[in-house]
N, CA, C and O atoms as a DFTB+ gen file, in Angstrom:
736 C
 N C O
     1  1       0.747      -1.411       0.226
     2  2       0.189      -0.051       0.112
     3  2       0.793       1.324      -0.118
     4  3       0.354       2.354      -0.630
     5  1       2.197       0.913       0.553
     6  2       2.763       2.411       0.565
     7  2       3.369       3.030      -0.881
     8  3       3.494       4.201      -1.241
     9  1       3.697       1.757      -1.566
    10  2       3.771       2.567      -3.059
    11  2       2.453       3.114      -3.667
    12  3       2.588       3.990      -4.520
    13  1       1.371       2.774      -3.390
    14  2       0.311       3.351      -4.265
    15  2      -0.014       4.437      -3.421
    16  3      -0.541       5.291      -4.134
    17  1       0.041       4.788      -2.340
    18  2      -0.089       5.913      -1.464
    19  2       1.043       7.014      -1.954
    20  3       0.804       8.191      -2.225
    21  1       2.054       6.501      -1.996
    22  2       3.087       7.381      -2.569
    23  2       2.828       8.019      -4.233
    24  3       2.978       9.201      -4.544
    25  1       2.514       7.183      -4.931
    26  2       1.928       7.351      -6.273
    27  2       0.542       8.394      -5.945
    28  3       0.730       9.550      -6.324
    29  1      -0.399       8.211      -5.493
    30  2      -1.425       8.920      -5.424
    31  2      -1.113      10.431      -4.844
    32  3      -1.695      11.429      -5.268
    33  1      -0.087      10.453      -3.790
    34  2       0.549      11.939      -3.362
    35  2       0.826      12.451      -4.390
    36  3       0.110      13.369      -4.788
    37  1       2.011      12.006      -5.194
    38  2       2.823      12.347      -6.036
    39  2       2.074      13.193      -7.358
    40  3       2.340      14.315      -7.789
    41  1       1.010      12.179      -7.832
    42  2       0.239      12.590      -8.895
    43  2      -0.477      13.555      -8.558
    44  3      -0.379      14.556      -9.266
    45  1      -1.359      13.595      -7.472
    46  2      -2.229      14.972      -7.162
    47  2      -1.372      15.894      -6.617
    48  3      -1.592      17.040      -7.006
    49  1      -0.531      15.774      -5.898
    50  2       0.393      16.899      -5.408
    51  2       1.046      17.893      -6.525
    52  3       0.951      19.120      -6.500
    53  1       1.576      17.294      -7.289
    54  2       2.061      18.045      -8.517
    55  2       1.109      18.622      -9.236
    56  3       1.503      19.566      -9.922
    57  1      -0.060      18.350      -9.304
    58  2      -1.369      19.128      -9.792
    59  2      -1.802      20.078      -8.954
    60  3      -2.132      21.189      -9.370
    61  1      -1.844      19.752      -7.725
    62  2      -2.280      20.822      -6.533
    63  2      -1.399      21.636      -6.536
    64  3      -1.845      22.777      -6.413
    65  1      -0.006      21.563      -6.647
    66  2       1.155      22.563      -6.745
    67  2       1.058      23.490      -7.508
    68  3       1.172      24.679      -7.212
    69  1       0.796      22.950      -8.758
    70  2       0.379      23.872     -10.014
    71  2      -0.745      24.789      -9.999
    72  3      -0.568      25.966     -10.313
    73  1      -2.018      24.302      -9.622
    74  2      -3.200      24.780      -9.267
    75  2      -2.532      26.095      -8.110
    76  3      -2.664      27.283      -8.403
    77  1      -1.971      25.736      -7.073
    78  2      -1.940      26.766      -5.999
    79  2      -0.842      27.714      -6.638
    80  3      -1.049      28.924      -6.550
    81  1       0.433      27.227      -7.343
    82  2       1.123      28.422      -7.890
    83  2       0.292      29.187      -9.021
    84  3       0.426      30.411      -9.014
    85  1      -0.289      28.806      -9.692
    86  2      -1.127      29.699     -10.622
    87  2      -2.246      30.747      -9.544
    88  3      -2.585      31.853      -9.965
    89  1      -2.556      30.430      -8.672
    90  2      -3.420      31.272      -7.800
    91  2      -2.649      32.272      -7.147
    92  3      -3.153      33.376      -6.943
    93  1      -1.416      32.002      -6.776
    94  2      -0.433      32.717      -6.078
    95  2       0.005      33.709      -7.212
    96  3      -0.091      34.931      -7.106
    97  1       0.455      33.108      -8.210
    98  2       0.970      34.322      -9.294
    99  2       0.080      35.329      -9.609
   100  3       0.492      36.478      -9.764
   101  1      -1.324      34.987      -9.748
   102  2      -2.067      35.877     -10.057
   103  2      -2.429      36.748      -8.892
   104  3      -2.872      37.872      -9.127
   105  1      -2.299      36.386      -7.807
   106  2      -2.573      37.015      -6.687
   107  2      -1.647      38.339      -6.604
   108  3      -1.924      39.496      -6.289
   109  1      -0.464      37.734      -7.000
   110  2       1.074      38.855      -6.975
   111  2       0.997      39.444      -8.409
   112  3       1.823      40.306      -8.709
   113  1       0.162      39.086      -9.228
   114  2       0.042      39.855     -10.752
   115  2       1.330      39.655     -11.099
   116  3       2.043      40.659     -11.084
   117  1       1.908      38.441     -11.463
   118  2       3.022      37.898     -12.167
   119  2       2.990      38.110     -13.740
   120  3       1.933      37.983     -14.359
   121  1       4.018      38.391     -14.276
   122  2       4.125      38.542     -15.920
   123  2       3.315      37.529     -16.354
   124  3       3.806      36.460     -15.992
   125  1       2.375      37.389     -16.918
   126  2       1.584      36.517     -17.885
   127  2       2.015      35.873     -18.786
   128  3       1.604      34.780     -19.175
   129  1       3.143      36.687     -19.318
   130  2       3.459      36.167     -20.707
   131  2       5.090      35.517     -20.327
   132  3       5.914      35.284     -21.212
   133  1       5.331      35.303     -18.950
   134  2       6.713      34.682     -18.582
   135  2       6.356      33.233     -19.011
   136  3       5.230      32.777     -18.809
   137  1       7.463      32.437     -19.680
   138  2       6.858      31.079     -20.194
   139  2       6.640      30.121     -19.161
   140  3       5.986      29.095     -19.349
   141  1       7.344      30.527     -17.714
   142  2       6.883      29.262     -16.745
   143  2       5.243      29.501     -16.396
   144  3       4.473      28.561     -16.199
   145  1       4.824      31.001     -16.352
   146  2       3.545      31.088     -15.905
   147  2       2.804      30.572     -17.054
   148  3       1.942      29.740     -16.771
   149  1       2.967      30.926     -18.493
   150  2       2.243      30.161     -19.286
   151  2       2.131      28.650     -19.396
   152  3       1.202      28.022     -19.903
   153  1       3.283      28.154     -18.811
   154  2       3.133      26.513     -18.821
   155  2       2.177      26.358     -17.585
   156  3       1.248      25.571     -17.768
   157  1       2.235      26.921     -16.458
   158  2       0.999      26.690     -15.471
   159  2      -0.421      27.009     -15.915
   160  3      -1.389      26.366     -15.509
   161  1      -0.506      28.006     -16.748
   162  2      -1.841      28.305     -17.205
   163  2      -2.114      27.201     -18.046
   164  3      -3.043      26.501     -17.644
   165  1      -1.506      26.800     -19.226
   166  2      -1.770      25.913     -20.054
   167  2      -2.108      24.125     -19.212
   168  3      -3.099      23.412     -19.365
   169  1      -0.948      23.887     -18.413
   170  2      -1.281      23.025     -17.507
   171  2      -2.716      22.798     -16.866
   172  3      -3.287      21.712     -16.771
   173  1      -3.267      24.242     -16.375
   174  2      -4.055      23.928     -15.334
   175  2      -5.312      24.448     -16.044
   176  3      -6.320      24.495     -15.339
   177  1      -5.417      24.818     -17.225
   178  2      -6.407      25.365     -17.664
   179  2      -7.888      24.422     -17.937
   180  3      -9.004      24.908     -17.760
   181  1      -7.662      23.068     -18.375
   182  2      -8.437      22.095     -18.701
   183  2      -9.573      22.246     -17.443
   184  3     -10.743      22.596     -17.601
   185  1      -9.009      21.937     -16.323
   186  2     -10.132      21.680     -15.437
   187  2     -10.684      23.111     -14.937
   188  3     -11.860      23.159     -14.578
   189  1      -9.926      24.234     -14.896
   190  2     -10.374      25.587     -14.694
   191  2     -11.154      26.339     -15.306
   192  3     -11.873      27.058     -14.613
   193  1     -11.250      26.407     -16.558
   194  2     -12.153      27.121     -17.285
   195  2     -13.532      26.733     -17.499
   196  3     -14.397      27.551     -17.812
   197  1     -13.777      25.345     -17.314
   198  2     -15.269      24.825     -17.250
   199  2     -15.774      25.514     -16.010
   200  3     -16.871      26.066     -15.924
   201  1     -14.685      25.413     -14.865
   202  2     -15.087      25.704     -13.332
   203  2     -15.421      27.114     -13.564
   204  3     -16.487      27.449     -13.048
   205  1     -14.829      27.967     -14.163
   206  2     -15.012      29.531     -14.145
   207  2     -16.118      29.842     -14.724
   208  3     -16.276      31.039     -14.963
   209  1     -17.078      28.993     -15.074
   210  2     -18.397      29.180     -15.693
   211  2     -19.277      29.238     -14.350
   212  3     -20.307      29.911     -14.372
   213  1     -18.918      28.577     -13.222
   214  2     -19.578      28.338     -12.140
   215  2     -19.153      29.346     -10.989
   216  3     -20.000      29.813     -10.228
   217  1     -18.284      29.549     -10.928
   218  2     -17.248      29.765     -10.140
   219  2     -16.804      31.187     -10.263
   220  3     -15.627      31.181     -10.625
   221  1     -17.323      32.580     -10.089
   222  2     -16.588      33.638     -10.701
   223  2     -15.331      34.001      -9.568
   224  3     -15.025      33.540      -8.468
   225  1     -14.894      34.857     -10.270
   226  2     -13.659      35.511      -9.325
   227  2     -14.299      36.787      -8.375
   228  3     -15.349      37.342      -8.698
   229  1     -13.623      37.119      -7.322
   230  2     -13.654      37.738      -6.511
   231  2     -12.670      38.599      -6.280
   232  3     -11.662      38.198      -5.698
   233  1     -12.795      40.053      -6.732
   234  2     -11.970      41.143      -6.499
   235  2     -10.588      40.741      -7.106
   236  3      -9.565      41.100      -6.522
   237  1     -10.522      40.035      -8.217
   238  2      -8.961      39.818      -8.703
   239  2      -8.527      38.580      -8.416
   240  3      -7.473      38.197      -8.924
   241  1      -9.268      37.736      -7.548
   242  2      -9.035      36.478      -7.159
   243  2      -9.794      35.269      -7.909
   244  3     -11.010      35.161      -8.068
   245  1      -8.840      34.440      -8.306
   246  2      -9.410      33.310      -8.914
   247  2      -9.900      32.327      -7.958
   248  3      -9.256      31.396      -7.475
   249  1     -11.260      32.677      -7.715
   250  2     -11.737      31.424      -6.935
   251  2     -12.140      30.055      -7.301
   252  3     -12.418      29.189      -6.472
   253  1     -12.162      29.882      -8.702
   254  2     -12.140      28.717      -9.119
   255  2     -10.921      27.748      -8.879
   256  3     -10.977      26.532      -8.699
   257  1      -9.613      28.697      -8.923
   258  2      -8.389      27.823      -8.298
   259  2      -8.467      27.344      -7.274
   260  3      -8.057      26.202      -7.064
   261  1      -9.117      28.232      -6.198
   262  2      -9.063      27.804      -4.580
   263  2      -9.864      26.470      -4.637
   264  3      -9.395      25.463      -4.108
   265  1     -11.157      26.449      -5.320
   266  2     -12.160      25.740      -5.089
   267  2     -11.586      24.359      -5.903
   268  3     -12.052      23.265      -5.584
   269  1     -10.674      24.449      -6.844
   270  2     -10.025      23.354      -7.505
   271  2      -8.977      22.645      -6.681
   272  3      -8.820      21.427      -6.588
   273  1      -8.317      23.564      -6.124
   274  2      -6.910      22.925      -5.005
   275  2      -7.872      22.116      -4.058
   276  3      -7.873      20.885      -4.039
   277  1      -8.592      22.798      -3.370
   278  2      -9.448      22.216      -2.242
   279  2      -9.967      21.008      -2.452
   280  3      -9.837      20.045      -1.697
   281  1     -10.624      21.037      -3.583
   282  2     -11.410      19.534      -3.968
   283  2     -10.354      18.626      -4.179
   284  3     -10.394      17.534      -3.612
   285  1      -9.328      18.951      -4.984
   286  2      -8.295      17.953      -5.292
   287  2      -7.779      17.360      -4.334
   288  3      -7.682      16.134      -4.279
   289  1      -7.199      18.512      -3.058
   290  2      -6.828      18.011      -1.971
   291  2      -7.533      17.166      -1.155
   292  3      -6.944      16.327      -0.473
   293  1      -8.830      17.298      -1.144
   294  2      -9.989      16.448      -0.430
   295  2     -10.095      15.122      -1.127
   296  3     -10.345      14.145      -0.421
   297  1      -9.945      14.968      -2.365
   298  2      -9.940      13.763      -2.962
   299  2      -8.537      13.071      -2.665
   300  3      -8.491      11.867      -2.414
   301  1      -7.606      13.717      -2.693
   302  2      -6.131      12.838      -2.178
   303  2      -6.384      12.343      -1.151
   304  3      -6.168      11.147      -0.951
   305  1      -6.994      13.279      -0.100
   306  2      -7.122      12.800       1.434
   307  2      -8.350      11.697       1.554
   308  3      -8.358      10.894       2.487
   309  1      -8.953      11.705       0.968
   310  2     -10.192      10.740       0.917
   311  2      -9.408       9.432       0.179
   312  3      -9.670       8.342       0.689
   313  1      -8.728       9.430      -0.656
   314  2      -8.206       8.024      -1.415
   315  2      -6.992       7.830      -0.330
   316  3      -6.940       6.694       0.140
   317  1      -6.273       8.510       0.015
   318  2      -5.478       8.017       1.084
   319  2      -5.699       7.341       2.347
   320  3      -5.045       6.398       2.792
   321  1      -6.960       8.081       3.020
   322  2      -7.467       7.173       4.198
   323  2      -8.332       5.943       3.795
   324  3      -8.609       5.067       4.614
   325  1      -8.745       5.911       2.507
   326  2      -9.337       4.603       2.096
   327  2      -8.416       3.642       1.851
   328  3      -8.658       2.499       2.239
   329  1      -7.272       3.914       1.206
   330  2      -6.239       3.023       0.968
   331  2      -5.587       2.424       2.268
   332  3      -5.289       1.233       2.354
   333  1      -5.364       3.457       3.399
   334  2      -4.772       2.970       4.479
   335  2      -5.882       2.392       5.374
   336  3      -5.384       1.856       6.364
   337  1      -7.288       2.323       5.347
   338  2      -8.058       1.999       6.111
   339  2      -8.265       2.581       7.374
   340  3      -8.536       2.014       8.432
   341  1      -8.078       3.984       7.104
   342  2      -8.174       4.763       8.498
   343  2      -9.685       5.597       8.633
   344  3      -9.809       6.733       8.175
   345  1     -10.489       5.078       9.127
   346  2     -11.645       5.665       9.581
   347  2     -11.576       7.312       9.637
   348  3     -10.981       7.789      10.603
   349  1     -12.032       8.035       8.858
   350  2     -12.016       9.846       9.374
   351  2     -13.166      10.309       8.746
   352  3     -13.320      10.229       7.528
   353  1     -14.023      10.813       9.546
   354  2     -15.428      11.651       9.276
   355  2     -15.125      12.639       8.447
   356  3     -13.955      12.856       8.134
   357  1     -16.114      13.343       7.999
   358  2     -16.141      14.226       6.640
   359  2     -15.717      15.661       7.369
   360  3     -15.280      16.525       6.608
   361  1     -15.804      15.957       8.671
   362  2     -15.214      17.153       9.297
   363  2     -13.911      16.795       9.388
   364  3     -13.142      17.724       9.141
   365  1     -13.334      15.615       9.699
   366  2     -12.027      15.392       9.932
   367  2     -11.143      15.518       8.343
   368  3      -9.998      15.938       8.180
   369  1     -11.971      15.075       7.442
   370  2     -11.500      15.230       6.196
   371  2     -11.246      16.632       5.561
   372  3     -10.433      16.896       4.675
   373  1     -12.108      17.477       6.193
   374  2     -12.389      18.978       5.730
   375  2     -11.074      19.713       6.317
   376  3     -10.423      20.531       5.667
   377  1     -10.815      19.363       7.460
   378  2      -9.893      20.050       8.496
   379  2      -8.577      19.468       8.147
   380  3      -7.674      20.295       8.274
   381  1      -8.170      18.238       7.727
   382  2      -7.177      17.735       7.185
   383  2      -6.529      18.533       5.900
   384  3      -5.438      19.097       5.811
   385  1      -7.498      18.393       5.015
   386  2      -7.527      19.206       3.689
   387  2      -7.351      20.639       3.513
   388  3      -6.990      21.102       2.430
   389  1      -7.639      21.510       4.743
   390  2      -7.212      22.770       5.010
   391  2      -5.760      22.860       5.357
   392  3      -4.943      23.473       4.669
   393  1      -5.416      22.059       6.731
   394  2      -4.132      21.955       6.943
   395  2      -2.969      21.692       5.849
   396  3      -1.864      22.232       5.796
   397  1      -3.495      20.764       5.036
   398  2      -2.330      20.204       4.133
   399  2      -2.308      21.319       2.981
   400  3      -1.327      21.341       2.238
   401  1      -3.440      22.331       2.781
   402  2      -3.071      23.284       1.415
   403  2      -2.210      24.467       2.469
   404  3      -1.433      25.224       1.888
   405  1      -2.347      24.595       3.850
   406  2      -2.096      25.504       4.287
   407  2      -0.394      25.202       4.292
   408  3       0.572      25.933       4.073
   409  1      -0.531      23.741       4.655
   410  2       1.377      23.352       4.610
   411  2       1.883      23.479       3.204
   412  3       3.053      23.846       3.096
   413  1       1.280      23.265       2.229
   414  2       1.854      23.515       0.832
   415  2       1.928      25.060       0.568
   416  3       2.901      25.426      -0.092
   417  1       1.113      25.941       0.954
   418  2       1.527      27.262       0.839
   419  2       2.506      27.773       1.710
   420  3       3.144      28.749       1.315
   421  1       2.759      27.280       2.875
   422  2       3.953      27.766       3.741
   423  2       5.146      27.136       3.225
   424  3       6.239      27.658       3.444
   425  1       5.034      25.929       2.476
   426  2       6.291      25.281       1.959
   427  2       6.668      26.077       0.353
   428  3       7.802      26.124      -0.124
   429  1       5.548      26.596      -0.227
   430  2       5.641      27.078      -1.609
   431  2       6.824      28.655      -1.264
   432  3       7.723      29.010      -2.027
   433  1       6.484      29.282      -0.049
   434  2       6.929      30.438       0.104
   435  2       8.316      30.191       0.744
   436  3       9.251      30.945       0.475
   437  1       8.477      29.024       1.686
   438  2       9.603      28.534       2.397
   439  2      10.588      28.562       1.312
   440  3      11.418      29.452       1.128
   441  1      10.395      27.353       0.509
   442  2      11.388      27.148      -0.491
   443  2      11.621      28.361      -1.525
   444  3      12.703      28.727      -1.984
   445  1      10.449      28.850      -1.757
   446  2      10.776      30.298      -3.031
   447  2      11.791      31.092      -2.164
   448  3      12.798      31.595      -2.662
   449  1      11.518      31.171      -1.002
   450  2      12.556      32.457      -0.104
   451  2      13.949      31.576       0.170
   452  3      14.908      32.294       0.450
   453  1      14.127      30.645       0.149
   454  2      15.399      29.737       0.356
   455  2      16.188      29.953      -0.995
   456  3      17.358      30.332      -0.924
   457  1      15.488      29.687      -2.450
   458  2      15.748      29.881      -3.301
   459  2      16.504      30.919      -3.755
   460  3      17.580      30.893      -4.353
   461  1      15.505      32.275      -3.242
   462  2      15.658      33.450      -3.793
   463  2      16.992      33.842      -3.068
   464  3      17.858      34.499      -3.645
   465  1      17.105      33.431      -1.850
   466  2      18.370      33.998      -1.195
   467  2      19.487      33.213      -1.457
   468  3      20.562      33.695      -1.100
   469  1      19.498      31.967      -2.068
   470  2      20.448      31.154      -2.619
   471  2      21.017      32.026      -4.107
   472  3      22.211      32.074      -4.402
   473  1      20.017      32.617      -4.863
   474  2      20.425      32.867      -5.959
   475  2      20.903      34.378      -5.930
   476  3      21.578      34.882      -6.828
   477  1      20.467      35.052      -4.772
   478  2      21.024      36.244      -4.709
   479  2      22.544      36.337      -4.537
   480  3      23.183      37.365      -4.763
   481  1      23.115      35.079      -4.082
   482  2      24.643      34.994      -4.181
   483  2      25.366      34.964      -5.358
   484  3      26.419      35.574      -5.541
   485  1      24.757      34.195      -6.222
   486  2      25.110      34.499      -7.486
   487  2      24.853      35.211      -8.520
   488  3      25.391      34.950      -9.596
   489  1      23.886      36.354      -8.358
   490  2      23.633      37.221      -9.031
   491  2      23.198      36.738     -10.407
   492  3      24.050      36.814     -11.292
   493  1      21.973      36.242     -10.729
   494  2      21.538      35.932     -11.798
   495  2      21.041      36.949     -12.685
   496  3      20.820      38.096     -12.297
   497  1      20.880      36.604     -13.728
   498  2      20.337      37.305     -15.072
   499  2      18.686      38.088     -14.299
   500  3      17.738      37.307     -14.219
   501  1      18.530      39.110     -13.945
   502  2      17.173      39.425     -13.445
   503  2      16.232      39.280     -14.282
   504  3      15.073      39.393     -13.883
   505  1      16.526      38.976     -15.734
   506  2      15.510      38.779     -16.787
   507  2      15.309      37.377     -16.967
   508  3      14.632      37.112     -17.961
   509  1      15.697      36.415     -16.300
   510  2      15.773      34.938     -16.557
   511  2      14.549      34.825     -16.229
   512  3      14.289      35.288     -15.118
   513  1      13.308      34.167     -17.062
   514  2      11.997      33.633     -16.472
   515  2      11.565      33.296     -15.407
   516  3      10.543      33.688     -14.843
   517  1      12.664      32.216     -14.926
   518  2      12.631      31.527     -13.449
   519  2      12.916      32.614     -12.218
   520  3      12.252      32.481     -11.190
   521  1      13.809      33.590     -12.303
   522  2      14.278      34.639     -11.510
   523  2      13.186      35.521     -11.325
   524  3      12.887      36.003     -10.232
   525  1      12.467      35.778     -12.608
   526  2      11.422      36.896     -12.262
   527  2      10.307      36.507     -11.696
   528  3       9.729      37.257     -10.910
   529  1       9.744      35.064     -12.055
   530  2       8.854      34.963     -11.199
   531  2       8.925      34.448      -9.947
   532  3       7.919      34.409      -9.238
   533  1      10.125      33.991      -9.530
   534  2      10.328      33.600      -7.913
   535  2      10.498      35.287      -7.141
   536  3      10.200      35.572      -5.981
   537  1      10.971      36.063      -8.027
   538  2      10.969      37.567      -7.381
   539  2       9.665      38.035      -7.255
   540  3       9.518      38.676      -6.214
   541  1       8.743      37.952      -7.890
   542  2       7.457      38.214      -8.100
   543  2       6.847      37.465      -7.131
   544  3       6.345      38.220      -6.299
   545  1       6.696      36.476      -6.910
   546  2       6.285      35.412      -6.015
   547  2       6.468      35.778      -4.288
   548  3       5.605      35.811      -3.410
   549  1       8.106      36.056      -4.207
   550  2       8.382      35.874      -2.985
   551  2       8.572      37.670      -2.409
   552  3       9.114      37.859      -1.320
   553  1       8.228      38.512      -2.994
   554  2       8.154      39.774      -2.969
   555  2       7.074      40.366      -1.818
   556  3       7.331      41.167      -0.919
   557  1       6.014      39.836      -2.072
   558  2       4.890      39.920      -1.071
   559  2       5.219      39.502       0.325
   560  3       4.739      40.220       1.203
   561  1       5.957      38.463       0.713
   562  2       6.429      38.047       2.031
   563  2       7.834      38.852       2.434
   564  3       8.101      39.071       3.615
   565  1       8.652      39.245       1.409
   566  2       9.991      39.660       1.769
   567  2       9.600      40.993       2.238
   568  3      10.085      41.467       3.266
   569  1       8.782      41.584       1.554
   570  2       8.770      43.262       1.602
   571  2       8.599      43.699       3.131
   572  3       9.258      44.614       3.626
   573  1       7.647      42.954       3.827
   574  2       7.123      43.581       5.326
   575  2       8.507      43.238       5.844
   576  3       9.105      44.093       6.498
   577  1       9.122      41.944       5.585
   578  2      10.537      41.520       6.681
   579  2      11.446      42.617       6.258
   580  3      12.159      42.996       7.187
   581  1      11.630      43.229       5.156
   582  2      12.605      44.390       4.846
   583  2      12.332      45.585       5.585
   584  3      13.212      46.428       5.763
   585  1      11.070      45.723       6.064
   586  2      10.777      46.947       6.715
   587  2      11.076      46.978       8.289
   588  3      11.444      47.885       9.035
   589  1      10.785      45.686       8.487
   590  2      11.105      45.217      10.078
   591  2      12.385      44.898      10.213
   592  3      12.868      44.924      11.345
   593  1      13.112      44.569       9.196
   594  2      14.909      44.210       9.454
   595  2      15.597      44.724       8.109
   596  3      15.853      43.929       7.204
   597  1      15.925      46.270       8.000
   598  2      16.682      46.463       7.095
   599  2      17.973      46.126       6.790
   600  3      18.637      45.933       7.809
   601  1      18.611      45.973       5.706
   602  2      19.710      45.501       5.518
   603  2      20.877      46.109       6.576
   604  3      20.848      47.286       6.935
   605  1      21.825      45.233       6.992
   606  2      22.803      45.739       8.296
   607  2      23.953      45.233       7.148
   608  3      24.117      44.125       6.636
   609  1      24.805      46.741       6.930
   610  2      26.028      46.796       6.265
   611  2      25.957      45.863       4.909
   612  3      26.758      45.083       4.392
   613  1      24.478      46.354       4.534
   614  2      24.277      45.859       2.856
   615  2      23.881      44.469       2.683
   616  3      23.586      44.012       1.579
   617  1      23.870      43.708       3.893
   618  2      23.632      42.327       3.978
   619  2      21.988      42.474       4.538
   620  3      21.552      43.014       5.554
   621  1      21.334      41.803       3.498
   622  2      19.847      41.644       3.560
   623  2      19.587      40.261       4.484
   624  3      19.832      39.136       4.047
   625  1      19.051      40.522       5.831
   626  2      18.531      39.354       6.315
   627  2      17.155      39.192       6.603
   628  3      16.754      38.779       7.691
   629  1      16.557      39.447       5.833
   630  2      14.762      39.595       5.828
   631  2      14.662      38.334       5.285
   632  3      13.593      37.941       5.752
   633  1      15.195      37.258       4.441
   634  2      15.018      36.271       4.073
   635  2      15.106      35.234       5.384
   636  3      14.362      34.267       5.550
   637  1      15.976      35.573       6.103
   638  2      16.242      34.525       7.649
   639  2      14.811      35.012       8.419
   640  3      14.250      34.248       9.204
   641  1      14.427      35.982       8.200
   642  2      13.313      36.502       9.164
   643  2      12.262      35.626       8.966
   644  3      11.748      34.958       9.864
   645  1      11.847      35.617       7.482
   646  2      10.586      35.170       7.013
   647  2      10.873      33.508       7.015
   648  3       9.900      32.799       7.274
   649  1      12.054      32.911       6.760
   650  2      12.221      31.598       6.754
   651  2      11.971      30.876       8.403
   652  3      11.479      29.770       8.626
   653  1      12.398      31.726       9.268
   654  2      11.942      31.557      10.834
   655  2      10.823      31.692      11.237
   656  3      10.473      31.036      12.218
   657  1       9.808      32.699      10.521
   658  2       8.657      32.830      10.665
   659  2       7.775      31.994       9.908
   660  3       6.686      31.903      10.473
   661  1       7.838      31.396       8.912
   662  2       7.557      30.314       7.890
   663  2       7.400      29.200       8.766
   664  3       6.326      28.629       8.958
   665  1       8.707      28.841       9.398
   666  2       8.842      27.531      10.040
   667  2       8.273      27.423      11.342
   668  3       7.836      26.339      11.731
   669  1       8.233      28.584      12.148
   670  2       7.433      28.727      13.430
   671  2       5.916      28.195      12.975
   672  3       5.322      27.202      13.395
   673  1       5.469      29.197      11.957
   674  2       4.003      28.778      11.736
   675  2       3.607      27.420      11.273
   676  3       2.480      26.955      11.438
   677  1       4.722      26.730      10.610
   678  2       4.442      25.528      10.140
   679  2       4.574      24.514      11.533
   680  3       3.812      23.546      11.534
   681  1       5.269      24.637      12.425
   682  2       5.198      23.866      13.785
   683  2       4.036      24.300      14.262
   684  3       3.323      23.381      14.665
   685  1       3.605      25.315      14.359
   686  2       2.322      25.686      15.160
   687  2       1.077      24.883      14.454
   688  3       0.110      24.551      15.139
   689  1       1.151      24.563      12.945
   690  2       0.333      23.871      12.232
   691  2       0.299      22.250      12.896
   692  3      -0.717      21.624      13.198
   693  1       1.467      21.873      12.997
   694  2       1.750      20.490      13.227
   695  2       1.267      20.036      14.734
   696  3       0.724      18.987      15.080
   697  1       1.675      21.262      15.564
   698  2       1.367      21.022      16.999
   699  2      -0.310      20.929      16.784
   700  3      -0.875      19.998      17.358
   701  1      -1.117      21.859      15.979
   702  2      -2.508      21.879      16.034
   703  2      -3.085      20.321      15.688
   704  3      -3.755      19.543      16.366
   705  1      -2.505      20.221      14.290
   706  2      -2.711      18.902      13.878
   707  2      -2.743      17.648      14.788
   708  3      -3.587      16.753      14.820
   709  1      -1.499      17.822      15.594
   710  2      -1.383      16.612      16.575
   711  2      -2.099      16.725      17.873
   712  3      -2.236      15.717      18.566
   713  1      -2.589      17.933      18.272
   714  2      -3.599      17.940      19.096
   715  2      -5.050      17.395      18.813
   716  3      -5.852      16.770      19.507
   717  1      -5.076      17.901      17.451
   718  2      -6.317      17.721      16.866
   719  2      -6.894      16.102      16.805
   720  3      -7.984      15.642      17.144
   721  1      -5.861      15.545      16.309
   722  2      -5.935      14.046      15.808
   723  2      -5.247      13.058      17.240
   724  3      -4.948      11.873      17.094
   725  1      -5.127      13.601      18.217
   726  2      -4.864      13.037      19.407
   727  2      -3.192      12.576      19.552
   728  3      -2.670      11.926      20.458
   729  1      -2.656      13.076      18.496
   730  2      -1.065      12.399      18.360
   731  2      -0.469      13.398      19.070
   732  3       0.675      12.957      19.184
   733  1      -0.489      14.386      19.586
   734  2       0.314      15.508      20.263
   735  2       0.127      15.021      21.952
   736  3       0.645      15.689      22.847
């Protein structure tokens, strides 16, 4: 069963990640003509375009992406609990689904900030599609941190502050999940 669970998590995980990235890149108004953004749009359009007929956007937010990510995560959680034979009620599945999506959101930003910080050491081409998308994605979490912790002697420590905050939030979520499931 472990191999099947791994396969389910991998297949669903990649597509949920793509949908979440598409949503986040729309939120930060990333360059739509960037090749990486175009890849995400083309990959996620088949399920999203029909959903948009029924689920309108709200104040520039693509709610169809949110609903699709939630539905896919819920299906993944349901399949995994069925494969492992663990009884979970619908309320439990909904809470687990929300927590998994929050963990994914935290991981996207955590790895984005880490990669952005590492790239800053090598001074990459600022016009490279990946560097631009990464900068656009991480700027909303780095900007407030830069206001709290301005550069010291030309060294920007704001990524470290963001990383610590994201790991702290992730640990709080794990504690909450442990208490909620009785494992903590």
